[in-house]
C-alpha positions in Angstrom: -75.3 25.2 -31.6 -73.4 26.5 -28.6 -73.8 23.6 -26.3 -71.6 21.5 -29.1 -68.9 24.0 -29.0 -68.9 23.9 -25.3 -68.8 20.1 -25.3 -65.9 20.6 -28.0 -64.1 22.7 -25.5 -64.6 20.8 -22.5 -63.1 17.4 -24.6 -59.5 19.7 -25.5 -59.7 20.8 -21.6 -59.7 17.3 -20.3 -56.1 16.4 -20.3 -55.7 19.7 -18.3 -58.5 18.4 -16.0 -56.9 15.5 -15.7 -53.6 17.3 -14.4 -55.2 19.3 -12.0 -57.1 16.1 -10.7 -53.5 14.2 -10.2 -51.8 17.5 -8.4 -55.1 17.7 -6.0 -54.8 13.9 -5.3 -50.9 14.2 -4.9 -51.3 16.9 -2.0 -54.4 16.3 -0.1 -55.7 18.0 2.9 -57.9 17.0 5.5 -60.9 19.2 6.6 -60.6 22.0 7.9 -57.1 22.2 7.2 -56.9 22.7 3.3 -55.3 25.5 3.2 -52.9 24.9 -0.1 -56.1 23.5 -1.7 -57.9 26.7 -1.3 -55.1 28.7 -2.6 -54.7 26.1 -5.7 -58.3 26.8 -6.6 -58.4 30.5 -5.9 -55.1 31.1 -8.2 -56.8 29.0 -11.0 -59.8 30.9 -11.0 -57.9 34.2 -11.1 -56.1 32.9 -14.2 -59.1 32.3 -16.0 -59.8 35.5 -16.0 -62.1 35.7 -12.8 -62.5 38.7 -10.7 -64.8 38.3 -8.3 -63.7 35.3 -6.3 -64.2 35.2 -2.4 -62.0 33.3 -0.3 -63.1 31.8 3.5 -66.8 32.0 2.5 -68.1 30.1 5.5 -64.6 29.8 7.1 -62.8 27.9 4.0 -64.9 27.8 1.2 -64.2 29.8 -2.2 -66.6 31.2 -4.1 -66.7 32.3 -8.3 -69.0 34.4 -10.3 -69.8 34.3 -13.8 -72.0 37.5 -15.0 -73.3 37.1 -18.3 -74.0 39.9 -20.8 -78.4 39.6 -20.4 -80.0 39.7 -17.3 -81.4 36.2 -16.2 -81.5 33.6 -13.5 -78.5 32.8 -11.1 -77.4 29.3 -10.7 -74.8 27.7 -8.5 -72.7 24.8 -8.8 -70.9 23.3 -5.9 -67.8 21.1 -5.5 -65.9 19.7 -2.2 -62.2 19.6 -1.9 -61.5 17.8 1.2 -59.5 14.8 1.7 -59.8 11.8 4.3 -57.3 10.7 7.0 -56.5 7.4 5.0 -53.2 5.9 4.4 -53.3 5.2 0.5 -52.4 2.2 -1.0 -53.5 2.6 -4.4 -49.5 2.5 -5.8 -50.7 5.1 -8.3 -47.8 7.3 -10.1 -49.8 10.3 -8.6 -50.5 8.8 -5.2 -50.5 11.0 -2.2 -47.5 12.7 -1.1 -48.8 13.7 2.3 -48.5 10.6 4.8 -51.7 9.6 6.3 -54.2 11.6 4.0 -55.4 10.8 0.8 -58.2 11.8 -1.9 -60.6 8.5 -1.2 -63.9 9.9 -1.9 -63.8 11.5 -5.5 -63.4 15.0 -4.2 -60.5 15.9 -6.3 -62.1 14.8 -9.1 -65.2 16.9 -8.3 -62.8 20.2 -7.7 -61.2 19.5 -11.5 -64.4 18.7 -13.0 -65.8 22.4 -11.7 -62.6 24.1 -12.5 -62.9 23.1 -15.8 -66.3 23.9 -16.5 -65.2 27.4 -14.8 -62.2 27.5 -17.4 -64.5 27.0 -20.7 -67.3 28.9 -19.4 -65.1 31.9 -18.7 -65.0 32.2 -22.5 -68.4 32.8 -23.3 -70.0 35.1 -20.5 -71.4 37.3 -23.3 -73.5 34.2 -24.3 -75.2 34.0 -21.1 -78.5 35.4 -20.0 -77.7 35.3 -16.6 -74.6 34.3 -14.0 -73.3 30.8 -12.9 -71.9 30.7 -9.3 -69.1 28.2 -9.0 -68.9 27.2 -4.9 -66.2 25.3 -4.0 -66.6 23.9 -0.7 -64.5 22.8 2.3 -64.8 20.0 4.7 -67.8 18.1 4.0 -66.0 14.8 5.4 -66.1 16.2 9.2 -68.8 17.4 11.1 -69.9 20.3 11.4 -69.4 20.2 7.6 -68.6 23.0 5.5 -71.9 23.2 3.5 -73.7 24.7 6.7 -71.5 27.2 7.2 -71.5 28.6 3.5 -75.0 28.2 3.3 -75.4 30.5 6.3 -73.2 32.6 5.2 -75.4 33.5 2.3 -73.7 31.2 -0.4 -77.1 31.2 -2.0 -79.1 34.0 -1.3 -78.8 35.4 -4.8 -79.0 31.7 -6.5 -82.5 30.1 -7.9 -81.1 26.6 -8.5 -78.2 24.7 -7.2 -76.8 21.5 -8.5 -73.9 19.3 -7.4 -72.7 15.5 -8.1 -70.8 12.7 -6.8 -68.5 10.1 -8.4 -69.6 6.4 -8.1 -66.7 3.8 -8.4 -68.4 0.9 -7.0 -70.6 1.6 -10.3 -69.4 1.0 -13.4 -68.5 3.8 -15.7 -71.4 4.2 -18.4 -74.3 5.6 -16.5 -75.2 9.0 -15.1 -77.7 8.6 -12.2 -80.4 10.7 -10.3 -82.8 10.1 -7.2 -86.1 12.5 -7.2 -87.3 13.3 -3.4 -85.0 11.8 -0.2 -82.2 10.5 -2.2 -79.4 10.3 1.2 -79.8 9.7 4.7 -79.6 11.9 7.4 -76.6 10.6 9.0 -76.3 10.7 13.1 -73.6 9.3 15.6 -74.4 8.0 19.2 -71.7 7.6 22.1 -73.1 5.7 25.6 -70.6 5.5 28.3 -72.2 3.1 31.1 -70.8 3.5 34.7 -70.5 0.5 36.8 -68.6 -1.0 39.7 -65.6 -3.3 38.9 -64.6 -5.6 41.0 -63.4 -9.5 40.9 -64.8 -11.8 38.6 -64.8 -14.9 41.1 -67.5 -12.4 43.0 -69.9 -10.6 40.6 -72.1 -10.0 43.6 -70.2 -7.0 45.0 -69.8 -5.4 41.4 -72.6 -3.7 38.6 -71.2 -5.5 35.5 -70.3 -2.9 33.1 -70.4 -5.5 30.3 -73.9 -7.4 31.1 -75.7 -4.0 31.2 -74.1 -2.9 28.0 -75.0 -6.1 26.3 -78.5 -5.4 27.4 -78.7 -1.7 26.2 -77.4 -2.8 22.7 -80.0 -5.6 22.5 -82.7 -3.4 23.6 -81.7 -0.5 20.9 -82.7 -2.7 18.2 -86.0 -2.7 19.4 -86.3 1.0 18.3 -86.1 -0.1 14.5 -88.1 -3.4 15.1 -90.9 -2.4 17.2 -90.9 1.4 17.3 -90.3 2.8 14.1 -93.2 2.5 11.5 -92.2 -0.2 8.7 -93.4 2.2 6.0 -90.0 4.3 7.4 -86.6 3.7 6.2 -84.4 3.5 9.3 -81.1 2.0 10.3 -79.3 2.0 14.0 -76.1 0.3 14.1 -73.9 -0.6 17.3 -70.6 -0.7 15.7 -68.4 -0.3 19.0 -68.5 -2.0 22.3 -65.6 -1.6 24.6 -64.9 -3.1 28.3 -61.9 -3.8 30.5 -58.2 -4.3 29.7 -58.3 -7.8 28.6 -57.9 -9.7 31.7 -59.8 -13.0 32.3 -60.6 -12.4 36.2 -61.7 -8.8 36.1 -65.4 -7.3 35.9 -64.9 -4.0 34.0 -66.6 -1.4 35.7 -67.1 1.1 32.5 -68.3 0.1 29.1 -68.7 2.6 25.9 -70.8 2.0 23.2 -70.7 3.5 20.0 -72.5 3.9 16.2 -74.9 5.4 13.7 -78.2 6.4 13.1 -79.7 6.9 9.5 -82.8 8.2 8.5 -84.8 10.4 6.0 -87.7 11.6 8.1 -87.7 14.0 10.6 -89.9 12.8 13.3 -88.6 9.3 13.0 -84.8 11.2 13.7 -86.7 12.4 17.2 -88.2 9.2 17.9 -84.9 7.1 17.7 -82.6 10.0 19.4 -85.5 9.9 22.5 -85.7 6.3 22.6 -82.1 5.4 22.8 -81.8 8.2 25.5 -84.8 6.9 27.9 -84.5 3.7 27.1 -80.3 3.6 27.8 -81.1 5.3 30.9 -83.7 2.9 32.1 -81.7 -0.3 31.8 -78.6 1.2 33.4 -81.4 2.1 36.3 -82.5 -1.1 36.8 -78.8 -2.3 37.3 -77.4 -0.1 39.9 -75.5 1.7 36.8 -75.1 5.1 35.4 -74.7 6.5 31.8 -73.6 9.3 29.8 -75.5 9.4 26.3 -74.7 11.9 23.7 -76.5 11.7 20.7 -74.8 13.6 17.7 -76.7 15.2 14.9 -74.7 14.6 11.4 -76.2 15.8 8.4 -79.7 16.2 7.3 -81.6 13.9 4.7 -80.4 15.1 1.2 -83.6 16.2 -0.6 -83.9 16.5 -4.6 -86.3 18.8 -5.5 -88.7 16.8 -7.9 -89.3 19.8 -10.6 -85.5 20.1 -10.9 -84.6 16.3 -10.7 -87.2 15.9 -13.6 -85.3 18.5 -15.8 -81.6 17.2 -15.3 -83.3 13.5 -16.4 -84.9 15.1 -19.2 -81.8 17.3 -20.2 -79.2 14.1 -19.5 -81.6 11.5 -21.8 -81.9 14.1 -24.6 -77.9 15.0 -24.5 -76.0 12.2 -23.2 -77.1 10.0 -25.4 -73.1 8.3 -24.8 -74.3 7.6 -21.4 -77.0 5.4 -19.7 -78.9 7.7 -17.7 -81.5 5.9 -15.0 -82.8 6.7 -11.5 -81.6 4.7 -8.3 -82.9 3.8 -5.1 -82.3 6.3 -2.3 -79.1 5.4 -0.2 -78.2 5.5 3.4 -74.9 7.3 3.2 -75.2 11.1 4.4 -73.7 14.2 2.3 -73.8 17.6 3.2 -75.4 19.3 -0.1 -78.7 18.3 1.9 -78.0 22.1 3.6 -78.2 23.6 -0.3 -81.0 21.4 -1.1 -82.7 22.6 2.1 -82.1 26.3 1.5 -82.6 26.6 -2.3 -84.3 24.1 -5.3 -82.0 21.8 -7.2 -80.5 18.5 -7.3 -77.7 16.1 -6.4 -76.9 13.4 -9.2 -74.3 10.7 -9.4 -71.6 9.8 -12.2 -70.6 6.4 -12.2 -66.7 5.7 -12.4 -66.0 2.6 -11.9 -63.7 0.7 -14.2 -63.6 -3.3 -13.6 -60.6 -3.7 -16.1 -58.5 -1.3 -14.5 -59.3 -2.5 -11.1 -61.0 0.6 -10.1 -63.5 -1.5 -7.9 -63.1 -0.5 -4.5 -65.4 1.7 -2.5 -65.2 4.8 -1.0 -63.3 5.8 1.7 -61.1 2.6 1.2 -57.3 3.0 1.1 -57.3 1.8 -2.3 -59.9 4.0 -3.9 -59.8 5.4 -7.5 -62.1 6.6 -10.1 -62.3 6.3 -14.1 -61.0 9.9 -14.8 -63.4 10.2 -17.8 -66.2 10.7 -15.1 -64.9 14.0 -15.2 -65.4 15.1 -18.1 -69.0 13.4 -18.1 -69.6 15.7 -14.8 -68.9 18.7 -16.8 -71.1 18.1 -19.8 -73.6 17.6 -17.6 -73.4 20.3 -16.0 -73.4 22.2 -19.5 -76.6 20.7 -20.1 -77.8 22.8 -17.1 -76.4 25.8 -17.8 -78.0 25.5 -21.5 -81.4 25.3 -20.1 -80.9 28.3 -17.9 -78.5 30.6 -19.5 -78.1 29.7 -23.2 -81.7 29.0 -24.3 -83.3 30.4 -21.3 -84.4 33.3 -23.8 -85.2 31.6 -26.7 -87.9 28.9 -28.0 -86.2 25.8 -27.0 -86.2 27.1 -23.0 -90.1 27.2 -23.3 -90.8 23.9 -24.7 -88.2 22.2 -22.0 -90.1 24.2 -19.2 -93.9 23.7 -20.4 -92.5 19.7 -20.6 -92.0 20.0 -16.6 -95.1 21.7 -16.1 
């Protein structure tokens, strides 16, 4: 079977995949500044023999086409390639050489995985009934994100289905997981500035104490979740920062700032929280003779994995990834701009567990000691091959008809 041949070729490519990952890890670039990373990706794709390589898609993405010899669907795979502004503390021999920036979320692994798939599949384009679009996305970590810009640029216009993966190092290697329906939350942020009237702490009657007002606001914001939200709907409102004054014991601060995040899945709940936050804060400030400015920043929408496509990858992975545990996991409150792709076209976003306790790979994403078990890249590439086999390799034969019938 061709799928077995593709897996063997991925096995042979794996040492090179690791080299690519480590090169990217040594040379991380933050969101919207990934100049050398984009060039590295485009140069590799052209070296593989790709002639249809588009750069600066949506402002910074790289896209390549692999067109089969027969007519068929176009499916897309996406990998992100930006790093974070974090000082690395892993001590790895291939640690970041860019001070204050590191790949602390596995995007170097996502990119190396998709490059390995592109390299192997280039030798089999004559056997494809359809096309593959390889999407390498910039700026996943920072709003407004590269995903929306690439979708708005039409990157999915000719695509039937789109898939992506994320490595997950807090979870031990050996499992591939999926989540049907809502899988990741809409991630919003807020900044509230409260303006009071400062003065001497011994004479509070001549002031408008911004700390007191801010304290009332923080407490009352929690009632949006406990008293306004439908308890059957998931939602989080977290105040992460409250700042006022300069540390003096005898001064009442004239200004206070509040920062935090909101996580939701339901669009109506998202609207409710934003509206209540503004009216509640304004009312509290008005009652205390203070003024305020509420800045509510909408982040990425909730990520919704389409049920049919998620059922498909579940079946494919359970059939083919016999060396892995394949399981469903609960939805997560983290955000991900792959949500924009899934708003545009059907598809699914799955997880390849990449922790390794024996090697000390236990740190969460965005931690300065973050790392992942590099074997997860090979697993991810083989999962993508499973999807290619369904759509483009077995797509004109009885095997595909059997697979499709099982989902109907």
